[in-house]
N, C-alpha and C positions, 0 to 999 in steps of 0.2 A: 673660496679660500680667498682673504685677503688679498689686497695689489700687493706688488710690489713697491719701495718706496726709496725712490733713489730722490737726493740731493744734488744739483752739482755746483759746484765755487769755483769763481776762479782767483787762484793764488797769485798775482798779477804783478809780482815783484820777480828782480831781478838784482838788487842791488849790492846782495853781496855777490857779485860774480868777481872774484878777483883773478883765478887764473884763468876760466874757458872763458867767451864772445861771452858780451853782453846782449840781450834781445830776447833772452826767454819771457818779460814781460807783455809780449806781445803775441804772448804760445794760446791763451785762454781763449781769446777771440777768433782767433785762426782757426783752433780747434771746433770753434763752436760753429765756425764758416763751413766748415768742412761737414759736420754733422747734420746742419742744416740740407746741404744739395744733395747728402746722401738719403737724410729722411723725408726728403720730398719725392721718396718714392714709394710712400707710406699711402695703401688706399686701404678706405677702413679702417684705418688704425692699424693695417697687419703689414711688415716689410715681410720679405722671402727673406731667405739667409740662403745663397747659394751654397755655400759650401756643405753648409749643414744638411741642405734639402728638406729644409724643414720652414713654417710660417712662424715670426714671433710676432705675435697679438700685443700690441700693447697699449688693448684696451683694458689689460690688467694689469697693465706698468704704472705708475705716475712719475715724469719724470722731471722733476721742478728745477730751475735755473735759479738761484739764489745770488747770480752776479759776483761782481769780483769785488775784493777788498783793493778797493780805491780810497779809503777814509786812512789806512795806515800809515803809519810816519815813515819815513826812510834814514833820516838823518840817528836813529840809534836802531843797529838789527835786532837785535833782543828783544828790545818793546813789539818791535814790528812781526817778528815771533809770537813774542803773546795777542798779539792784535788780532792774527790769522785763528792763533787757537780757539781765540774766543766767537771768531763768527763760525766754526768747523763745529764747537762745542751746539753751539743754537740749533745746529742742523740736526744733529745728534738727537738732542732733547727733543726735536720736531719728530720725530721718529722716522726719518730720511738716514738713508746709509750713503755717504757722503763720493760720490765722484767728483775727486780735488786736478782740478786743471793749473799744473806749474807755467814758469816759475820753474825757477832754478832748484838744484837739490836741496838744497840747505829750506825749502820751503817745508818738504819732510819733517821737518825738526817739529813744527807748528802741529802736522798732522798725530806724532807721536805726541806730542803736551797733552794734545786733546782728548786722544781718545785716554791715555792713560788717567788725565783727571774723571774721565767720565766710566773710565771701565769697575767691573764689579770680579776685579778676577785677574790673573794670569791673561800676559797676551805672547804669540807670539807674531812674528813678521818674514817676511816673503818676498828681499829685493831684485829684481832686476837690471843686472848694472854692469857698466864694463869696468869699475872702480869698487875696489872696498871701501872707499869712502871711511876711514878707521883713525884717518889724523888726531893724535890727541890734545894739540893745538897746533897754530901756523901765526907766524908773525904776521903774513899776511891778510888770509881768510882771519886769522879769532877760534871761536872755540865750535861756534854755532854753525856751521859753514856746509856747503853742500861736498866739502870732502870730508866731513866728520859727524855725519847724522847718525850714523850706524852705530858709532864707536858713544856717541851720547847717550845715544837708546839702551845700551849699557849698562849704565849708571844712573837706571832710572827705576826705582826697585820692581815694577811690575812685568819689566823684559829682560829677557835672562838669555845668553847667549845660546842656551840649549837647542833652542827655541829658538832659535834667529837662521835661516841660509841666505846666502847669495848666490846667485845664482845667472853667470853672465861671464864674470871678473876676468880676466886674460892682461896678455903682457908684462910688463916690470912693473915693479913700487917700492917703498919705501920699506926697508930692511923690519919696521918696528913693526910694520903689520905679517909681518910672517911671524914673530914672537908672539903678539897679542892672540892671532887666532889658533896658536900651538900650543899658548898658555890659557885661552879662553875655552876651547872648545864650540868655538864658533866652527857654522856648517858651509861649505863652501861647493859649489859645484861650477865648474869651468865651464865656459865655451865649447871645449873640449869635452870635459864629464857628457855634455850632453851631444857631441856627435857621438862618443862613444858607445854611452851607454842607452840612447835614444828619449824619449820623450815619457813615455811610460814607464820607465824604470827611474826618473828622474824624479816625477809627480810622484811616484808612489813613495819615492826614500824621504822627499820634501812633507809630503801631510804626515805623515808619523810623526817626522819631529817638528814639526810646529806646532800639531794639535795636541799631542802628549799633554798632557797634565795644563793644559791652557783655554781660557775660555771666550778669546776673542782671536782678532788675524789681523793684520793690518801689512796690505800690502804696497807695496811704493817701485811701481814700473818707471826707472832713467829711460829715454828712448834710446840710449846711448849701448844699454845690453845690445840691440840690431846692430848687426854688419852695419860697417861704414856706408857701403853699399845701399843699405834695405834705409838711411835713415841722415839723410845729407845735411839737415839742419840741425845740428844738435850742438850743446853748452864745449862737450870734450871729446873726440870720438876716438876712439883704439878699430885698429885691424883683427880679424878674427872672429866675426861677434854670432850673433843667432840669427838664424833665420827667421823669416816675419812665419811663419808657420810654426816654428819652434816657438817665437814669444805668444806666439797665438793660441797653440792648442796648450802649454804652457796654463794661461794667466787661466783659459775655460776650466780647468782641472780644478784651479783652485778657487776659481771665481766663486764658487756657495758656502763658501770657510766666511769669506771676507768681510771684516765688515769698515772696513773702508780702505780704498784703494785712490794711489796717486798716481797723477802723469805728467811726470817733468821734463826740463832738458830740452822741452823742443822749441827751436830756435828760429821765425819764418828771416831774424835777419840774417842767417845763413844758409838758407835754404834756397832750395829752385823751383819755383811756384807753388810754395806751402805746398811742395810734395809731402815731408814728413809730417804735415798737420791731417797730414790725409790718410797718413799712414795711422798716426795716432790716432783718428775719430774713428777710422774701424776698431781697432784692439778696446775704443769704448763702445763700440757696439758689440764684441765679441764677449765683453764682461757683462755685458746687460742679458744676452742672448743665454750666455750659460746659469746666469741667473733664471731667468724662464723658466728654462727646458727644467731646472733642476727643482722650481717650484710647481710646474704644470704638469709638465710629461713627465715624467720619474715614474719610471714602473715599478 
C-alpha cells in the first residue's frame, strides 16, 4: 500500500488576536521543536507509541514540512487569509493531507476556504474548542476573526450546520450564539457532555453527524478545548475543559476520516517552558499514528 502523505504548514499568524493574547505566531516553530525532540527517539524509522503499545513505522509515512507562511501580508487580514489558503491548496494539490500549525484561530478560515475550493462534494467539520466561535461580526475583530470562523463556514456552499460538531464548549457566551445554534441545527457536545456520556459515545455520535451525506472532513483543534491545567499557553482559556486523554482519544477516533487538520491557539508567549507546545506535538503524533493504524494495521 502506498505511503501516507502528510504536509506540515506553519500558519505563523496572530495579527487578528484582538481579544486574546498575541503570540500564537511563534507556535509553529515551537511545536516543531517539540516534535523533533520526541521523534529523536525514532530507531530505524520506528517510533514506539507507548499508550497504544504499538510501533508506528514511519518508513510507510511521508511527513513533509512545507515551512511557514512567511510572505503573507499582515496589513490586510482577509488578504492574509487568502494568501494562506493558496499555500494550503498547493499542499492538497500535491497529494498531501495538510497538518496546519497555527497561529490564532482565525487561520482556520484559510483552511476552510482552501478545502472548500478543492473539494468535489460536501464537507463536515469537527471543532475542538472552549468557545463557540459563532460571532456574526465584531467592531474589534471584524468578520473573519478567531471568534467567527465556524459562523463563516456555515455561509459557504459546501458546509452545512447539520454536519458541523463542536466539542468542548463551556462557560458563558453571547445570547446570539444560543439563538443561532437553536435555529440552525448546529451540533454541540460540551465538555460536560464528554464527561457525562464518555468518549466512545461522543465519537460515535459525532462520526454519524459529520459523515452523513458528506465527502470530506475538516478537523480544527483549538488547544483551549483542553482544561486550563492541561494547556497553560493558549490564546483564551476557560475552566472545566477536556482532559488530554479525552481530546487525544477523540482525535484518534476521527483522524482516519480527516482530509485537513489544524492545531491552533498554542501561545509560547503565555506558556511555561513551552509545555503546551509539547502537548500539541503529542496530539499531532496521535493524529498521525491513528491514520497509520487505520491504513496498515486495520483488521
